N, C-alpha and C positions, 0 to 999 in steps of 0.2 A: 491466569492460566496461560500456558505457553502455546503460541501459534507460530507457524512457519510463514515467512514472507518471501516470496520469489521476487528477486530484484532484476529489472531489465539490464541488459548489457550496458546501456548508456549511463546508468547510475551505479554500476558496480565499483567505480573508483571510490565512492563514498564508503563502501563496505570492505575496502581492502581487496576487492576482486571477488568476494563471495557472491554467488548467485542465489543463495538462500540463507536466511538468517532466522533465528528464533527470538521472539519478543513476547512480552506479556500484554494481555488485554482481553476484555470480555466483549468488546465491539470492534468493528473495523477501525473506527476513529481512534479508539484507545491504542490499538495495535500500531497504527501509522504514527501516532504521536510518540509511542515508545520507540519506534524505528528511528525517528528523528532525534530522540534523546540519546540513543545509543550511537547513532551515526549522523551527526549534525550535517545539515544541508538538504535533507529530504523535504522538509516542510516547504521551503521556498520554491521547490520545483513541483510539488504536488498540490499545494493549496493556494487559493487566491487571497486577497486582502480580507475578505469576509470569512475566511476559514473553510470555504467550500472547495471540493475537488476542482482543479482546473479542467476546462473542457477537453483538453487533449490527453488527460490522464484517465485511464480506465482501470478499475479495481474489481477483481473477481474474488469470491469466496467459493472455492471449488470451481465449478463451471458457471456459476451464477454472477452476472454483472450486478454490483451493489446498487446501481442506479435504478434497477427494476425491483429491488428489495427495499430495505429501509435506509439506503445510503450509508453514511458514516455510522449510523446507529444500528446497522445490521449486526446481530450477535454472532460471535464465533465460538466454536466449541474447542476444547483442548485438542491439539493436533490438527486443527483446521489449517488449510493452506490458503493464504491470501496472496494473490498475484497482482503486481503492479505492471500494467501494460500500457506503454505510450501509444497514442493513436498514430496510425500510419496514413499518410496522405501522399498523393503523387499526381503526376499529370504528364 
Protein backbone atom coordinates (compact mmCIF):
# COMPACT_ATOMS: atom_id res chain seq x y z
CA UNK A 1 0.00 0.00 0.00
CA UNK A 2 1.19 3.47 -0.80
CA UNK A 3 2.08 5.94 1.93
CA UNK A 4 3.53 9.43 1.73
CA UNK A 5 6.79 10.20 3.47
CA UNK A 6 7.63 13.81 4.28
CA UNK A 7 11.35 14.36 3.98
CA UNK A 8 13.14 17.04 6.04
CA UNK A 9 15.09 19.71 4.22
CA UNK A 10 18.45 18.24 5.30
CA UNK A 11 17.69 14.94 3.55
CA UNK A 12 16.06 16.26 0.39
CA UNK A 13 19.27 16.01 -1.66
CA UNK A 14 18.73 12.23 -1.44
CA UNK A 15 15.29 12.58 -3.09
CA UNK A 16 16.39 15.01 -5.78
CA UNK A 17 14.87 17.86 -3.78
CA UNK A 18 11.43 16.33 -3.26
CA UNK A 19 9.86 17.18 0.10
CA UNK A 20 7.37 14.34 -0.10
CA UNK A 21 7.65 10.94 -1.79
CA UNK A 22 5.40 7.89 -2.03
CA UNK A 23 6.58 4.42 -1.03
CA UNK A 24 4.99 1.07 -0.31
CA UNK A 25 4.68 -0.48 3.14
CA UNK A 26 2.23 -1.74 5.73
CA UNK A 27 4.32 -0.62 8.71
CA UNK A 28 6.48 2.40 9.40
CA UNK A 29 9.59 0.19 9.24
CA UNK A 30 8.64 -1.21 5.84
CA UNK A 31 7.91 2.27 4.51
CA UNK A 32 11.29 3.57 5.71
CA UNK A 33 13.10 0.57 4.21
CA UNK A 34 11.29 1.20 0.93
CA UNK A 35 12.36 4.85 1.15
CA UNK A 36 15.99 3.78 1.44
CA UNK A 37 15.59 1.28 -1.42
CA UNK A 38 14.19 3.99 -3.69
CA UNK A 39 16.55 6.71 -2.46
CA UNK A 40 19.74 5.14 -1.07
CA UNK A 41 21.36 6.85 1.89
CA UNK A 42 18.38 7.20 4.21
CA UNK A 43 19.02 4.07 6.27
CA UNK A 44 22.48 5.12 7.45
CA UNK A 45 21.10 8.46 8.59
CA UNK A 46 17.99 7.09 10.30
CA UNK A 47 18.97 3.72 11.79
CA UNK A 48 21.72 2.65 14.17
CA UNK A 49 23.77 -0.55 13.83
CA UNK A 50 21.02 -2.56 15.55
CA UNK A 51 18.38 -1.36 13.07
CA UNK A 52 16.64 0.94 15.56
CA UNK A 53 15.80 4.57 14.91
CA UNK A 54 18.63 6.86 15.92
CA UNK A 55 17.90 8.95 19.00
CA UNK A 56 17.91 12.21 17.06
CA UNK A 57 15.41 11.03 14.42
CA UNK A 58 11.72 11.39 15.18
CA UNK A 59 9.10 9.70 13.02
CA UNK A 60 5.40 10.52 13.07
CA UNK A 61 2.36 8.89 11.50
CA UNK A 62 -0.02 11.77 11.16
CA UNK A 63 0.43 13.60 14.46
CA UNK A 64 1.49 10.54 16.47
CA UNK A 65 5.14 9.91 17.42
CA UNK A 66 5.85 6.24 16.61
CA UNK A 67 7.94 5.94 19.78
CA UNK A 68 4.68 6.15 21.72
CA UNK A 69 2.94 3.69 19.41
CA UNK A 70 4.50 0.43 18.18
CA UNK A 71 7.76 1.96 16.95
CA UNK A 72 8.81 0.68 13.55
CA UNK A 73 6.03 -1.93 13.74
CA UNK A 74 3.38 0.81 13.77
CA UNK A 75 0.89 0.00 11.01
CA UNK A 76 0.17 2.52 8.27
CA UNK A 77 -2.96 2.79 6.17
CA UNK A 78 -3.10 3.62 2.46
CA UNK A 79 -2.56 7.34 2.11
CA UNK A 80 -1.02 7.72 5.56
CA UNK A 81 1.55 10.45 5.97
CA UNK A 82 4.82 9.49 7.64
CA UNK A 83 6.99 12.44 8.64
CA UNK A 84 10.71 12.17 9.34
CA UNK A 85 11.69 14.98 11.71
CA UNK A 86 15.26 15.45 12.92
CA UNK A 87 15.56 16.46 16.56
CA UNK A 88 16.44 20.08 17.17
CA UNK A 89 18.83 21.06 19.92
CA UNK A 90 20.41 24.31 20.78
CA UNK A 91 21.90 26.30 23.49
